KOLNUPA-977581 format. One line per 8 residues: number of its first residue (from 1); their letters; for each residue x negated, y negated, z negated of N, C-alpha, C, O, CB. Coordinates in nm, 3 decimals. Each point is the difference from the previous one (the first is absolute). Last residue first. Glycine has a CB too. Layout:
% KOLNUPA-977581
NUM> a> X:Y:Z:X:Y:Z:X:Y:Z:X:Y:Z:X:Y:Z; ...
% end
This chain:
% KOLNUPA-977581
133> elkkelnn> -1.110:1.477:0.942:-0.014:-0.094:-0.112:-0.134:-0.068:0.001:-0.028:-0.082:-0.087:0.181:0.222:-0.047; 0.007:0.216:0.437:0.016:-0.138:0.044:-0.015:-0.102:-0.112:0.000:-0.120:0.026:0.148:0.205:0.151; -0.166:0.396:-0.242:-0.106:-0.034:0.095:0.004:-0.148:0.038:-0.104:-0.060:0.028:0.113:0.293:0.060; 0.334:-0.055:-0.363:-0.128:-0.007:-0.073:-0.114:-0.041:0.093:-0.088:-0.078:-0.039:0.169:0.255:-0.120; 0.344:-0.099:0.351:0.002:-0.121:-0.081:-0.134:-0.017:-0.075:-0.054:-0.110:-0.005:0.306:0.132:-0.020; -0.184:0.377:0.264:-0.021:-0.114:0.090:-0.005:-0.130:-0.077:-0.085:-0.085:0.027:0.201:0.209:0.156; -0.004:0.263:-0.423:-0.142:0.003:0.041:-0.033:-0.118:0.092:-0.104:-0.063:-0.015:0.104:0.313:-0.006; 0.450:-0.190:-0.108:-0.081:-0.039:-0.115:-0.149:-0.006:0.035:-0.071:-0.092:-0.040:0.242:0.194:-0.112
125> imqvgdeg> 0.124:0.066:0.476:0.021:-0.145:-0.017:-0.084:-0.052:-0.116:-0.063:-0.105:0.011:0.297:0.124:0.081; -0.231:0.443:-0.025:-0.071:-0.066:0.110:0.012:-0.152:-0.011:-0.097:-0.072:0.022:0.140:0.272:0.124; 0.203:0.063:-0.447:-0.142:0.004:-0.032:-0.084:-0.068:0.109:-0.098:-0.068:-0.030:0.135:0.281:-0.099; 0.425:-0.161:0.201:-0.022:-0.097:-0.107:-0.149:-0.007:-0.034:-0.055:-0.108:-0.017:0.288:0.152:-0.076; -0.104:0.285:0.394:0.011:-0.131:0.062:-0.024:-0.111:-0.102:-0.067:-0.099:0.029:0.228:0.192:0.138; -0.137:0.349:-0.320:-0.127:-0.021:0.072:0.000:-0.135:0.072:-0.104:-0.064:0.011:0.081:0.313:0.019; 0.414:-0.106:-0.250:-0.102:-0.040:-0.097:-0.134:-0.025:0.068:-0.077:-0.087:-0.042:0.196:0.220:-0.135; 0.323:-0.199:0.475:-0.065:0.104:-0.078:-0.105:-0.055:-0.095:-0.048:-0.113:0.015:0.090:0.270:0.173
117> ieliikdm> 0.292:-0.370:0.130:-0.143:0.004:0.037:-0.079:0.106:-0.077:-0.113:0.032:0.037:0.129:-0.274:0.016; 0.466:0.191:-0.119:-0.023:-0.011:0.145:-0.148:0.017:0.036:-0.032:0.071:0.095:0.229:-0.224:-0.081; -0.060:0.140:-0.470:0.053:0.122:0.062:-0.031:0.001:0.150:-0.035:0.104:0.057:0.219:-0.093:-0.230; -0.287:-0.398:-0.061:-0.094:0.107:-0.035:0.045:0.133:0.058:-0.082:0.079:0.046:0.023:-0.201:-0.258; 0.347:-0.245:0.264:-0.122:-0.020:0.079:-0.100:0.112:-0.027:-0.060:0.053:0.092:0.096:-0.302:-0.098; 0.361:0.247:-0.249:0.030:0.027:0.141:-0.126:-0.012:0.087:-0.026:0.084:0.086:0.261:-0.169:-0.122; -0.261:-0.034:-0.422:0.019:0.145:0.014:0.021:0.037:0.147:-0.057:0.098:0.049:0.157:-0.088:-0.280; -0.116:-0.468:0.130:-0.133:0.062:-0.013:0.009:0.152:0.016:-0.082:0.060:0.070:0.011:-0.247:-0.223
109> vnewlpil> 0.472:-0.049:0.143:-0.071:-0.026:0.125:-0.139:0.064:-0.005:-0.044:0.063:0.097:0.171:-0.280:-0.065; 0.126:0.236:-0.425:0.060:0.084:0.104:-0.070:-0.018:0.134:-0.025:0.098:0.071:0.244:-0.112:-0.190; -0.347:-0.266:-0.238:-0.046:0.138:-0.023:0.057:0.095:0.105:-0.071:0.090:0.046:0.054:-0.138:-0.291; 0.166:-0.397:0.249:-0.141:0.006:0.042:-0.053:0.142:-0.016:-0.070:0.051:0.088:0.038:-0.292:-0.155; 0.459:0.155:-0.099:0.002:-0.004:0.147:-0.141:0.014:0.055:-0.024:0.073:0.096:0.228:-0.218:-0.101; -0.149:0.114:-0.464:0.044:0.130:0.053:0.005:0.004:0.152:-0.027:0.104:0.061:0.158:-0.073:-0.269; -0.258:-0.451:0.008:-0.095:0.108:-0.026:0.050:0.136:0.051:-0.076:0.068:0.068:-0.002:-0.194:-0.269; 0.339:-0.296:0.207:-0.084:0.033:0.116:-0.090:0.122:-0.023:-0.030:0.073:0.094:0.034:-0.313:-0.036
101> qkvldkgk> 0.286:0.050:-0.402:0.081:0.056:0.108:-0.086:0.048:0.117:0.034:0.099:0.065:0.151:-0.251:-0.133; -0.390:-0.066:-0.298:0.060:0.125:-0.050:0.085:0.068:0.108:0.006:0.123:0.006:-0.005:-0.219:-0.239; -0.179:-0.332:0.324:-0.106:0.102:0.001:0.056:0.134:-0.047:-0.032:0.103:0.059:-0.142:-0.280:-0.102; 0.457:-0.197:0.012:-0.016:0.046:0.138:-0.106:0.109:0.008:0.020:0.100:0.070:0.048:-0.325:0.015; -0.005:0.010:-0.497:0.115:0.086:0.031:-0.010:0.057:0.141:0.032:0.116:0.024:0.110:-0.252:-0.180; -0.461:-0.179:0.024:-0.022:0.126:-0.074:0.114:0.098:0.028:-0.023:0.119:0.017:-0.101:-0.244:-0.198; 0.165:-0.309:0.358:-0.106:0.074:0.068:-0.027:0.134:-0.066:-0.019:0.101:0.068:-0.081:-0.316:0.000; 0.400:-0.081:-0.276:0.060:0.047:0.126:-0.102:0.085:0.078:0.036:0.102:0.058:0.115:-0.307:-0.050
93> ktlfiepr> -0.302:-0.017:-0.388:0.085:0.115:-0.039:0.063:0.060:0.125:0.008:0.122:0.013:0.039:-0.226:-0.240; -0.489:-0.132:0.345:0.115:-0.045:-0.080:0.076:0.125:-0.044:-0.034:0.112:0.040:0.051:-0.337:0.086; -0.559:0.203:0.005:0.138:0.042:0.029:0.099:-0.069:-0.092:-0.027:-0.024:-0.118:-0.060:0.244:0.196; -0.396:-0.441:0.081:0.054:0.100:-0.091:0.146:0.029:0.034:0.069:-0.083:0.060:-0.227:0.008:-0.241; -0.349:-0.209:0.320:0.128:0.051:0.046:0.048:0.103:-0.102:-0.080:0.076:-0.055:0.022:-0.116:0.301; -0.304:-0.413:-0.218:0.026:0.136:-0.045:0.143:0.037:0.039:0.090:-0.084:0.000:-0.254:0.061:-0.194; -0.204:-0.361:0.410:0.129:0.043:-0.055:0.002:0.146:-0.044:-0.058:0.088:0.064:0.164:-0.257:0.083; -0.473:-0.220:-0.105:-0.001:0.141:0.040:0.126:0.063:-0.059:-0.002:0.052:-0.111:-0.256:-0.041:0.119
85> yefskevy> 0.250:-0.452:-0.082:-0.083:-0.002:0.121:-0.010:0.141:0.058:0.013:0.020:0.121:-0.145:-0.218:-0.211; 0.567:0.134:-0.195:-0.141:-0.026:-0.022:-0.074:-0.003:0.134:0.055:0.038:0.104:-0.043:0.072:-0.332; 0.467:-0.020:0.099:-0.037:-0.115:0.083:-0.146:-0.039:-0.020:-0.039:-0.114:0.027:0.276:0.035:-0.039; 0.046:0.580:-0.013:-0.043:-0.116:-0.079:-0.043:-0.111:0.094:-0.021:0.023:0.120:-0.051:0.126:-0.312; 0.445:0.233:0.296:-0.138:-0.037:0.030:-0.033:-0.123:-0.083:0.076:-0.097:-0.004:-0.063:0.192:0.241; 0.366:0.352:-0.204:-0.027:-0.140:-0.027:-0.148:-0.022:0.019:-0.082:0.092:-0.011:0.277:-0.111:-0.152; 0.190:0.405:0.361:-0.125:-0.037:-0.066:-0.001:-0.150:-0.029:0.074:-0.077:0.060:-0.195:0.265:0.055; 0.508:0.016:0.068:-0.065:0.120:-0.052:-0.131:-0.029:-0.073:-0.040:0.075:-0.089:0.144:0.050:0.275
77> gskvlvni> 0.228:-0.417:0.069:0.013:0.008:-0.145:-0.066:0.121:-0.062:0.024:0.030:-0.118:0.185:-0.152:0.144; -0.189:-0.064:0.442:0.098:0.104:-0.031:0.020:0.018:-0.150:0.090:0.072:-0.043:-0.153:0.042:0.255; -0.263:-0.416:-0.045:0.132:-0.048:0.044:0.111:0.099:-0.031:0.114:-0.039:-0.025:-0.227:-0.089:0.206; -0.332:0.261:-0.267:0.037:-0.109:-0.091:0.140:-0.050:0.035:0.085:-0.017:-0.088:-0.329:-0.050:0.060; 0.054:0.383:0.312:0.039:0.063:-0.126:0.039:-0.104:-0.104:0.089:0.025:-0.082:-0.241:0.166:0.133; -0.013:-0.340:0.365:0.127:0.068:0.022:0.051:0.059:-0.132:0.118:-0.011:-0.033:-0.183:0.064:0.273; -0.363:-0.242:-0.245:0.102:-0.104:0.015:0.139:0.060:0.021:0.099:-0.049:-0.056:-0.273:-0.103:0.153; -0.198:0.442:-0.105:0.028:-0.052:-0.135:0.110:-0.105:0.008:0.090:-0.001:-0.084:-0.328:0.047:0.012
69> nrsissre> 0.077:0.120:0.479:0.082:0.099:-0.070:0.035:-0.045:-0.142:0.112:0.023:-0.046:-0.219:0.156:0.183; -0.179:-0.457:0.121:0.130:0.012:0.068:0.092:0.096:-0.076:0.116:-0.031:-0.023:-0.228:-0.017:0.246; -0.337:0.008:-0.370:0.078:-0.123:-0.026:0.140:0.010:0.059:0.098:-0.033:-0.067:-0.309:-0.099:0.067; -0.093:0.484:0.093:0.037:-0.001:-0.142:0.090:-0.120:-0.028:0.105:0.015:-0.062:-0.322:0.100:0.000; 0.037:-0.093:0.489:0.099:0.106:-0.018:0.048:0.005:-0.145:0.120:0.014:-0.027:-0.225:0.117:0.213; -0.247:-0.424:-0.076:0.125:-0.047:0.060:0.112:0.101:-0.019:0.115:-0.038:-0.024:-0.247:-0.093:0.192; -0.307:0.245:-0.313:0.062:-0.103:-0.083:0.134:-0.046:0.055:0.096:-0.019:-0.075:-0.324:-0.054:0.007; 0.071:0.568:0.188:-0.052:-0.134:0.022:0.078:-0.100:-0.084:0.115:0.023:-0.036:-0.186:0.039:0.269
61> lglkkgli> 0.005:0.458:-0.383:0.082:-0.084:0.087:-0.061:-0.139:0.011:-0.062:-0.048:-0.094:0.267:0.179:0.030; -0.321:0.280:-0.212:-0.065:-0.012:0.130:0.082:-0.080:0.099:-0.007:0.024:0.121:-0.102:0.192:-0.165; 0.185:-0.107:-0.440:0.082:0.060:0.105:-0.064:-0.006:0.138:0.051:0.059:0.095:0.146:-0.121:-0.229; -0.407:-0.126:-0.256:0.039:0.135:-0.040:0.073:0.073:0.112:-0.016:0.121:0.019:0.032:-0.199:-0.256; -0.124:-0.381:0.292:-0.118:0.087:0.011:0.034:0.144:-0.035:-0.047:0.093:0.067:-0.099:-0.288:-0.123; 0.483:-0.132:0.000:-0.030:0.020:0.141:-0.118:0.092:0.021:0.002:0.086:0.089:0.088:-0.311:-0.043; 0.016:0.097:-0.486:0.105:0.086:0.054:-0.027:0.032:0.147:0.013:0.114:0.043:0.152:-0.212:-0.207; -0.431:-0.220:-0.048:-0.039:0.136:-0.040:0.101:0.101:0.054:-0.037:0.109:0.043:-0.074:-0.198:-0.250
53> gqdikghs> 0.208:-0.366:0.270:-0.115:0.040:0.081:-0.045:0.142:-0.031:-0.035:0.076:0.091:-0.035:-0.313:-0.083; 0.420:0.042:-0.267:0.044:0.026:0.137:-0.116:0.047:0.088:0.018:0.090:0.082:0.162:-0.262:-0.110; -0.161:0.264:-0.502:-0.041:-0.109:0.088:0.035:0.036:0.144:-0.027:0.112:0.043:-0.160:-0.178:-0.202; 0.466:0.277:-0.251:-0.125:0.020:0.075:-0.024:-0.121:0.089:0.094:-0.057:0.056:-0.065:0.309:-0.061; 0.310:-0.007:-0.419:-0.046:-0.121:0.070:-0.132:0.028:0.069:-0.088:0.067:-0.055:0.204:-0.214:-0.113; 0.094:0.588:0.084:0.051:-0.120:-0.065:-0.042:-0.122:0.079:0.005:0.001:0.123:-0.014:0.111:-0.348; -0.077:0.364:0.339:-0.105:-0.091:-0.050:0.053:-0.119:-0.080:-0.079:-0.070:-0.064:-0.053:0.138:0.260; 0.407:0.284:0.019:-0.103:0.072:-0.076:-0.105:-0.092:-0.062:-0.068:0.040:-0.094:0.105:0.153:0.245
45> slvfllta> 0.320:-0.366:0.118:0.063:0.080:-0.104:-0.105:0.069:-0.088:0.018:0.011:-0.121:0.180:0.023:0.271; -0.331:-0.270:0.237:0.037:-0.092:-0.107:0.063:0.075:-0.117:-0.021:-0.037:-0.116:0.055:-0.146:0.285; -0.130:0.430:0.215:-0.125:-0.043:-0.064:0.030:-0.094:-0.116:-0.060:0.013:-0.107:-0.063:0.011:0.326; 0.487:0.111:0.042:-0.053:0.114:-0.076:-0.129:-0.039:-0.073:-0.019:0.037:-0.116:0.121:0.121:0.282; 0.095:-0.474:0.128:0.082:0.018:-0.121:-0.055:0.113:-0.087:-0.003:-0.012:-0.122:0.204:-0.073:0.248; -0.401:0.018:0.293:-0.030:-0.112:-0.089:0.076:0.014:-0.132:-0.056:-0.020:-0.107:0.015:-0.129:0.307; 0.145:0.454:0.135:-0.131:0.028:-0.057:-0.043:-0.110:-0.095:-0.055:0.028:-0.107:-0.005:0.100:0.312; 0.454:-0.191:0.038:0.019:0.103:-0.103:-0.133:0.032:-0.067:-0.006:0.017:-0.122:0.201:0.079:0.251
37> qnetinfd> -0.209:-0.385:0.236:0.063:-0.066:-0.114:0.024:0.099:-0.114:-0.019:-0.034:-0.116:0.128:-0.130:0.273; -0.279:0.333:0.248:-0.099:-0.087:-0.064:0.058:-0.069:-0.123:-0.067:-0.010:-0.103:-0.043:-0.026:0.325; 0.403:0.293:0.045:-0.093:0.086:-0.075:-0.105:-0.085:-0.072:-0.032:0.028:-0.116:0.067:0.158:0.283; 0.421:-0.436:-0.079:-0.097:0.072:0.082:-0.088:0.089:-0.088:-0.001:-0.013:-0.123:0.003:-0.174:0.292; 0.534:0.008:-0.223:-0.137:-0.015:-0.049:-0.094:0.083:0.087:0.037:0.108:0.046:0.045:-0.149:-0.283; 0.429:0.012:0.173:-0.056:-0.109:0.079:-0.142:-0.034:-0.046:-0.033:-0.115:-0.027:0.265:0.024:0.063; 0.079:0.451:-0.179:-0.053:-0.099:-0.094:-0.060:-0.120:0.070:-0.045:-0.095:-0.065:0.001:0.279:-0.095; 0.218:0.207:0.384:0.112:-0.052:-0.078:-0.042:-0.110:-0.097:0.083:-0.073:-0.052:0.027:0.295:0.073
29> kfssrfqt> -0.436:0.020:0.250:0.083:-0.094:0.077:0.113:-0.061:-0.080:0.034:-0.116:0.021:-0.091:0.247:0.179; -0.320:0.204:-0.298:0.019:-0.125:-0.075:0.100:-0.096:0.065:0.021:-0.110:-0.051:-0.252:0.137:-0.029; 0.108:0.404:0.275:0.037:0.028:-0.139:0.035:-0.127:-0.078:0.088:0.002:-0.086:-0.237:0.197:0.095; -0.010:-0.227:0.440:0.129:0.068:-0.001:0.049:0.021:-0.144:0.118:-0.018:-0.029:-0.177:0.132:0.248; -0.373:-0.285:-0.157:0.099:-0.100:0.043:0.140:0.060:-0.006:0.094:-0.065:-0.047:-0.265:-0.046:0.197; -0.197:0.398:-0.230:0.028:-0.090:-0.112:0.108:-0.102:0.035:0.089:-0.027:-0.081:-0.325:0.056:0.005; 0.097:0.266:0.416:0.057:0.078:-0.110:0.038:-0.091:-0.117:0.109:0.010:-0.055:-0.247:0.189:0.126; -0.089:-0.387:0.297:0.138:0.033:0.035:0.068:0.077:-0.114:0.116:-0.024:-0.030:-0.178:0.029:0.274
21> dvfrsilr> -0.402:-0.100:-0.277:0.082:-0.121:-0.017:0.147:0.028:0.026:0.086:-0.049:-0.072:-0.282:-0.089:0.140; -0.113:0.485:0.020:0.015:-0.023:-0.144:0.090:-0.121:-0.025:0.090:0.006:-0.083:-0.318:0.094:0.041; 0.120:-0.008:0.490:0.077:0.112:-0.056:0.029:-0.024:-0.148:0.113:0.014:-0.045:-0.219:0.144:0.212; -0.179:-0.460:0.050:0.139:-0.021:0.040:0.090:0.112:-0.056:0.112:-0.027:-0.045:-0.190:-0.090:0.255; -0.388:0.155:-0.273:0.053:-0.110:-0.079:0.147:-0.024:0.032:0.080:-0.022:-0.091:-0.307:-0.081:0.083; -0.005:0.416:0.267:0.018:0.051:-0.137:0.064:-0.108:-0.087:0.093:0.028:-0.076:-0.294:0.124:0.103; 0.085:-0.281:0.403:0.110:0.096:0.005:0.030:0.057:-0.138:0.115:0.014:-0.040:-0.178:0.044:0.277; -0.312:-0.340:-0.190:0.125:-0.076:0.011:0.121:0.092:0.004:0.103:-0.030:-0.060:-0.227:-0.151:0.181
13> lkkgvche> -0.304:0.377:-0.114:0.029:-0.056:-0.132:0.129:-0.082:0.001:0.076:0.005:-0.096:-0.322:-0.010:0.048; 0.090:0.176:0.458:0.043:0.109:-0.088:0.036:-0.051:-0.139:0.099:0.043:-0.059:-0.244:0.115:0.189; -0.037:-0.462:0.182:0.133:0.044:0.044:0.053:0.107:-0.093:0.117:-0.004:-0.039:-0.175:-0.050:0.278; -0.385:-0.088:-0.305:0.096:-0.103:-0.037:0.143:0.039:0.034:0.091:-0.020:-0.079:-0.269:-0.150:0.112; -0.179:0.448:0.108:0.022:0.011:-0.144:0.106:-0.103:-0.045:0.088:0.033:-0.080:-0.327:0.048:0.048; 0.177:0.152:0.524:-0.011:-0.128:-0.068:0.040:0.013:-0.147:0.114:0.034:-0.032:-0.067:-0.153:0.248; -0.038:0.447:0.162:-0.100:0.016:-0.106:-0.015:-0.127:-0.085:-0.083:-0.003:-0.091:-0.036:0.168:0.236; 0.405:-0.132:0.243:0.051:0.096:-0.098:-0.099:0.029:-0.113:0.036:0.065:-0.098:0.100:0.036:0.280
5> lkykm> -0.256:-0.384:0.188:0.097:-0.064:-0.089:0.052:0.097:-0.106:0.021:-0.040:-0.115:0.044:-0.111:0.303; -0.553:0.233:0.007:0.135:0.002:0.055:0.094:-0.060:-0.103:-0.026:0.006:-0.120:-0.025:0.199:0.263; -0.490:-0.325:-0.083:0.102:0.078:-0.072:0.132:-0.005:0.074:0.031:-0.098:0.068:-0.145:0.051:-0.286; -0.270:-0.164:0.411:-0.064:0.103:-0.081:0.101:0.091:-0.069:-0.024:0.120:-0.012:-0.168:-0.276:-0.022; 0.235:-0.111:0.512:0.038:-0.016:-0.138:-0.056:0.118:-0.080:0.014:0.115:0.041:0.195:-0.242:0.025
% end
């Protein structure tokens, strides 16, 4: 084998992802919402109405993941979806109220993660993201 398991990039990225997911999941547990769903709400909060396909591209999520999460948010009353061929998604009042509650929690998690990995860790992630674009 050319590489040892402890050098596996995929394994390391999954560990990082699990660490971050756990932080957000713990913070959002009282709202019964996932990090992906919160991110969708944040994007909708800053963009207003947005085409569902464009939303997926902005977030780098697959169509099935976007559809599944949007459907959950619609059923929860946080977003509404138009019935056009290319549906537009937008926040309801309930969704806007939830975003106001989630933002301080999200900021606290971000502070905790940045404290844990340091500014140099954040810069490394930013550099890696740029290389992969």
